[in-house]
C-alpha positions, 0 to 999 in steps of 0.5 A, spaced: 798 413 432 792 417 435 785 416 433 784 422 429 790 420 425 787 413 424 780 416 422 783 421 417 786 415 414 780 411 413 776 417 411 781 419 405 781 411 404 774 411 403 774 417 398 780 415 394 776 408 393 770 412 391 774 417 386 777 410 383 770 407 382 772 401 387 767 397 391 762 402 394 760 398 400 767 397 402 768 405 401 762 406 406 765 401 411 771 405 412 767 412 412 763 409 418 769 406 421 772 413 421 766 417 423 766 412 429 773 412 431 774 419 431 768 419 437 771 414 441 773 416 448 779 412 449 785 411 444 785 405 440 793 404 441 791 403 448 786 398 447 787 390 447 788 388 440 783 382 441 777 388 443 778 392 437 774 388 432 768 388 437 768 396 437 762 399 434 763 400 427 770 396 427 769 389 424 775 384 423 777 387 416 778 394 419 781 392 425 787 389 422 788 395 418 787 399 425 793 394 428 797 395 421 797 403 423 798 402 430 804 398 429 807 401 423 805 408 422 802 406 415 796 403 411 799 400 405 792 400 401 792 407 402 799 408 400 798 404 394 791 408 392 795 415 393 801 413 389 796 411 383 792 418 384 795 424 381 796 429 386 792 434 383 786 429 383 787 428 391 787 436 392 780 436 389 778 434 395 779 440 398 774 444 394 767 445 397 762 442 392 765 436 389 765 430 393 769 423 390 763 421 385 764 428 382 771 428 382 771 421 379 767 424 373 772 430 373 778 425 372 776 419 368 771 422 364 773 429 363 781 427 363 782 433 368 788 432 373 789 438 377 785 444 380 788 449 375 785 445 369 779 444 372 778 452 373 780 453 366 774 448 364 769 452 368 772 458 365 770 454 358 763 453 360 765 445 360 763 442 366 755 443 364 756 438 358 757 432 364 751 429 368 751 432 375 754 438 373 749 444 372 751 451 371 750 453 378 754 447 380 760 449 375 759 457 378 760 454 385 766 450 383 769 456 380 768 460 386 771 455 391 777 454 387 778 461 386 778 462 393 782 456 395 788 458 390 787 465 393 789 462 400 795 459 397 800 465 397 801 464 389 797 469 384 797 470 377 798 477 374 791 478 372 789 476 379 793 481 382 791 487 377 784 486 380 786 487 387 792 492 386 788 498 385 785 497 392 792 496 395 795 502 392 789 506 393 790 505 401 797 506 401 796 513 398 791 515 402 795 513 408 802 516 406 800 521 400 801 519 392 808 522 392 810 517 397 808 511 394 811 507 388 809 500 386 816 496 385 818 488 384 815 483 380 808 486 379 812 492 376 816 488 372 809 484 369 811 477 372 806 472 370 806 469 377 807 473 383 808 471 390 809 478 393 806 485 392 812 490 393 811 498 394 816 503 396 814 507 402 818 514 403 816 513 411 820 509 416 817 503 420 814 507 426 810 511 421 808 505 417 806 500 422 800 504 425 796 504 418 796 497 419 793 496 426 786 496 424 780 492 426 782 486 422 790 487 422 794 483 417 799 478 420 806 481 420 811 476 418 818 480 418 820 486 420 827 489 418 830 496 419 828 498 412 822 493 410 816 490 413 813 484 410 805 483 411 800 477 410 794 480 408 787 476 409 787 473 402 794 470 403 797 475 399 804 477 401 805 485 401 812 487 402 814 495 404 821 498 403 821 503 408 825 509 410 827 510 403 831 517 402 833 515 395 827 513 391 831 512 384 836 507 387 831 503 391 826 503 385 831 501 380 834 495 385 828 492 387 825 492 380 830 488 376 831 481 376 838 479 379 841 477 372 839 484 370 842 488 376 848 484 376 850 485 369 848 492 370 853 493 375 858 490 371 857 494 365 857 500 369 861 499 375 863 507 376 856 509 376 853 513 381 846 512 384 846 518 388 839 522 388 833 524 392 827 522 394 823 526 389 827 522 383 824 516 379 829 511 376 829 514 369 835 518 372 839 512 373 839 510 366 840 517 364 847 517 368 849 511 365 848 514 358 843 509 355 835 509 354 830 508 359 829 500 359 822 499 361 821 495 368 818 489 364 824 488 360 829 488 366 829 480 366 836 479 362 843 481 361 842 482 354 837 487 354 843 492 357 847 491 350 840 492 346 839 499 350 847 501 349 846 500 341 840 504 341 835 498 339 830 498 344 823 496 341 817 500 341 813 495 345 806 493 343 800 496 347 793 494 348 791 499 343 794 496 338 790 490 337 785 490 331 782 484 331 780 478 336 783 471 333 781 465 337 774 465 340 769 460 341 761 461 340 756 457 343 757 453 337 762 449 341 763 451 348 762 458 348 757 462 352 755 467 346 752 467 339 756 469 333 752 475 333 753 477 340 761 476 339 761 480 333 757 486 336 762 486 342 768 487 337 764 492 334 763 496 340 770 495 342 772 498 335 775 492 333 775 490 325 774 483 325 773 477 329 776 470 327 771 465 330 775 458 331 770 453 335 773 446 337 773 441 332 770 434 332 775 430 336 773 435 342 767 431 344 767 434 351 767 441 348 761 440 343 766 440 337 763 441 330 762 435 325 762 437 318 755 438 317 755 443 323 761 447 320 757 448 313 751 451 317 756 455 321 759 458 315 752 459 312 751 464 318 758 467 318 756 469 310 749 472 313 752 476 318 758 478 314 753 481 309 749 485 315 755 487 319 760 490 313 765 493 313 766 488 319 768 481 318 768 474 321 773 470 319 771 462 318 776 458 323 777 452 327 781 450 333 783 443 330 785 438 335 792 435 333 791 428 334 797 423 337 800 422 330 800 430 329 795 430 324 789 434 324 782 431 325 779 433 319 780 431 312 783 436 307 777 438 303 774 440 310 780 444 312 780 448 305 773 451 307 776 455 313 780 462 312 785 459 317 786 454 322 789 454 329 792 447 330 792 445 338 794 439 342 788 438 347 789 431 349 794 426 351 798 431 354 803 426 358 808 426 352 816 425 352 819 431 349 821 427 342 814 425 342 811 432 343 816 435 338 814 430 333 807 431 334 807 438 333 812 439 327 807 434 323 802 439 325 806 445 323 808 441 316 800 440 315 799 445 309 792 448 312 795 450 319 796 457 320 797 458 327 800 454 332 795 454 338 798 454 346 804 451 344 806 447 350 799 446 353 801 449 360 797 452 365 800 457 370 801 455 377 798 448 376 800 444 370 807 445 367 805 443 360 809 438 355 816 439 354 818 441 347 824 443 344 822 451 343 828 452 338 826 446 333 818 448 334 820 455 332 824 453 326 819 449 324 814 454 324 819 459 320 820 454 315 812 452 314 810 460 315 806 458 321 804 463 326 805 462 333 800 464 338 801 467 345 795 465 348 792 471 352 788 467 357 792 469 364 793 461 366 796 460 359 800 466 356 803 460 352 808 461 348 812 463 354 815 470 353 822 468 353 822 465 347 819 471 343 825 474 341 828 467 338 821 467 334 822 474 332 829 473 330 827 467 325 822 471 322 816 468 325 810 472 327 806 472 334 799 472 335 796 475 341 789 471 342 784 471 348 782 464 347 775 467 349 769 463 351 765 469 353 765 476 351 769 478 357 774 473 355 776 479 350 779 483 356 784 477 357 788 480 350 791 486 355 794 480 359 797 477 353 800 484 351 803 485 358 807 478 357 809 479 350 812 486 352 817 482 356 819 478 350 820 485 346 814 484 341 812 490 337 805 491 334 808 490 327 810 483 329 803 481 332 798 478 327 792 481 331 795 488 330 794 487 323 788 492 320 783 488 316 786 489 310 793 487 312 790 481 315 786 479 309 792 480 305 796 476 310 791 470 309 792 470 301 799 471 301 800 465 307 796 460 303 799 462 296 806 460 299 804 454 302 801 452 296 808 453 293 811 448 298 
């Protein structure tokens, strides 16, 4: 083991000790050892053992660990600390602006164990509630994490939707609008994406010169029919080149393998022939079935749905009539109730459901009973000023470990609706998670089940649940299931929407907004919902103000009859 590796191990040991809040004197000793060892002119492995402890910055205790590494290639105390530290916490050391002391606060006090969770907390304006984290620090941390993620090669759909127009525009400028078509996972509206794919109606020899710029992207792979580049931001760009049959190429690169295999089996004699001017609608016309939008080309079952002429009329962003699930500066949001309502009115929306955090969420300045009463007073005053626009009184009530909500019935009854969500103790086995959620669903005051699994895309899988049991419980108790539209959540997953609809359960596309621009996230919820075949009639936030009010009254009446 060379000096550099030994120094790296001591440096990591020092940082992990600080993260765990261990003896600061020892951690500084190891940090000093790392500094000195890295600058040594000779290799420790070639130094007589008895002379190592005499080297500046290396005492007897440290020399023993040096010898352990030289002899075994391991450092036991470091291995033990790594084993007792969540991988996501260790990964935080890669983020500029947060050292071990701050990571200790993030992990131990905020109970955050991954970069995705930390970024989400920044988006929710949550870091500023803790000592040592001001607004500037929070902003710097957020930017550093976003930069780090952009270089990992995996992207959220929302991230690429901001970058996509630049890439498309560049390609169309190079080759002409008629010779460029987006395809692949982006066209299919996948939630996470590794490659941005385009069809180019030009051969490789005409495409490659367009990427020979002052700072050219890295060419990872070249075949007679494709080019794979890695752009400076870490994104892979795949170009299908030399295409002469655009319809077939679009079709075969836009569907999942399951969909394409099933389509080939269903229509084995289908002739895909065409020319470069045709789009892939012609493939479906030849098959004699309605056009299946790319977002639905995931499963085999959608083909039979199309054959039966039963494709749904998919929900569109313009179908959203109100904002459900939003946080104001009463808890951890950035804006006042009035500002949030005014933004809704500017956007042509009819109502706002304000659902600040509940009292258990101390980290988010959750509302105690006296503050609930004060907020309700302000809502009443604003409703008089803003009519016919209306603000509904809600709360995002924490689901406690036993499944109960964190207010008594007398308080829950004061809300127009209640969103029940899990925010703490996420490390559950499936049986525990099912029981906890179903107990909350059976609470007569629960209107909407918030972000069902607690997942954060690309960073936290969420707790395991039996989706069918949870959906069945929602059906039995007249509870709506949220599709949380935050790009890192998109939870409930689209794959379970069809089952929920079959069971008569409404979905509610909600932005979980903590600032005015959070309303924009609704569109990502809509795109995810389209993949599950959601229509506007089955989405609660598409209800008009009149229909939404009637729904709440009917829902409360049905719950009282149970």
